[in-house]
N, C-alpha and C positions, 0 to 999 in steps of 0.2 A: 300855329296855335296848339296843335296836338303835341308838338315837341315840348312846349312850355308846361302844359298840364302833366305830361308824362314826367318831366324833370321834377316838378313839384311833388308828384306822387312818390317818386323814387327817393327824393330828399326826405320827405316825411317818414317813409318806410325805414330808411337808414337811421334817422334820429330815434324812431321808436325802438329799433333793435338795440341801439346804444343804451337807451333808458332801461330796457329790460335787463341787459347784461351788466349793469352797474352794481357792484357789490354793496351791500348795506352793512353797516357796523352793528353787530348784535352782541349783547353781553348776556350770557346765559346765567340763570339763577338756579341754585340747587333746589331740588324738589325734596321737601321734608315729608317723608312718609313714615317716620318712626311713630309707633304707637306707644303712648306713655301709659304704662300699666299702674305704676305707683309713683307719682310725682310728689314733690314737696319733701318736708322734713317730718320727723317724729314729733309727737305732741309733747314729749318730755324726754330727758336723757341727753347724753353727749355722744356725738358720733365717735366711733373708735375703729381702728384698723384691726383686722383679724387675719391671721395667716391660715388660709384655707387649705394649704398643703398639710399642715399639722392638725387642722380641725375641719376635715372635709364635710361638705353638705351631702345630703342624700343624693345619689347620682341621678335620680329621676326628677329632681326639683331644680328650679332655677332661682338664684338669688335675685330678688327684685329691688332691694334697698340696701343701703349701707347699714352695717350693724350699729347698734346704739347701746351705750352702757348706762344702766339705770342704777342709782345709788340707794333707792328705797322702794318699798312696796307701793303699788299704786296702779293707775290705769295708763296704758300707753296706746296711742292710736296712730295710724298712718293712712293717708289717702290711698285708695285701692280701686281706681277706675276700672282696671281689668276684671274685677269681680262682676261687672255688669255684662261681660262679653265672653263668658266661658272659662275664665281663669279661676282656679281654686287657690286661695291663699292660706298660709299657715305662718303664725309667729312661733319661732323656736328659740329656746334658750340654750346657750352654750354651757354645758356642764361636763367637766373632765374630758374635753375633746370631742364630745358628741352634742349634736343639736337635738334637743328634746322638745317635742310638741307641747304647746301651751294652749289651753282652751281659749277660743276667740269668739267674738261676735262680729258679723259683717252686715253692714247696711248703711242707710242714710243717717247722717248725724248733723244736726239734731232732727231734721225731717227731710222730705224730698226737696226742700228749698236749700239744703246744705250740701255736704260732700258725701260721696260714697266711701266709707272707711272700713278698715279692719281694726278692731280693738281687742286688747287683752288686759285682764286684771292680773297683774303680776304680783306674786306673793313674796318675792324676795329680790334683792339687788342682784344684778348680773348683766350679761351681754345677751342682747336679743336681736333677731333679724327677721325680715319678712321674706319667705320663700313662696314659690308658687309653681303650679303646673297647669297646662291647658287641658281642659276636659269639656269639650263642647257637648251640647245636647244631642240626643240620638238622631234628631232630624238632620244634623250636619253630615252624617255618614251617608255616602252615596248609595250604598246597597241596603239602606234601612227600609224595611217593610214592617208595618205594625205587627208586633208579636212574633216576628221570625228572626230578628237580628239580635245577637248577643254581643255587646261591646267588649273590647279587650279587658282583661282582668286588671292590668296596670294602666295608669294614665298614659296618654299619648305623649 
């Protein structure tokens, strides 16, 4: 009788080991961690390709959207979710190979029920693009102590 119980115990143990060692088929899915700073399209205008070798952007700024060509004066807007999280946005116009800053307004359009946007009242036709840089609040700096820390003079 002891041999029968011992045999059943060994058999169950071997079956358990086989079940543990059986490979399972797994299909990995990519992890999407990209932060979308300025998704969507411009409120008006036509997307246009710009040669940034001939028309370089300021070196300390990042191009956040595709440039857009506007044919008449008016208001242009673009979603700018990054503006809620320490990103500073600028709409710039391409004039004679240089990107010139245009006055903008940034906020919720039409209200907090809408989208966080950056808008500019453009006074002339031309090519415009949204650029930005990251400039977090002082509390993001690890050695920040109230009244003793001076942030860098240029954006990070």
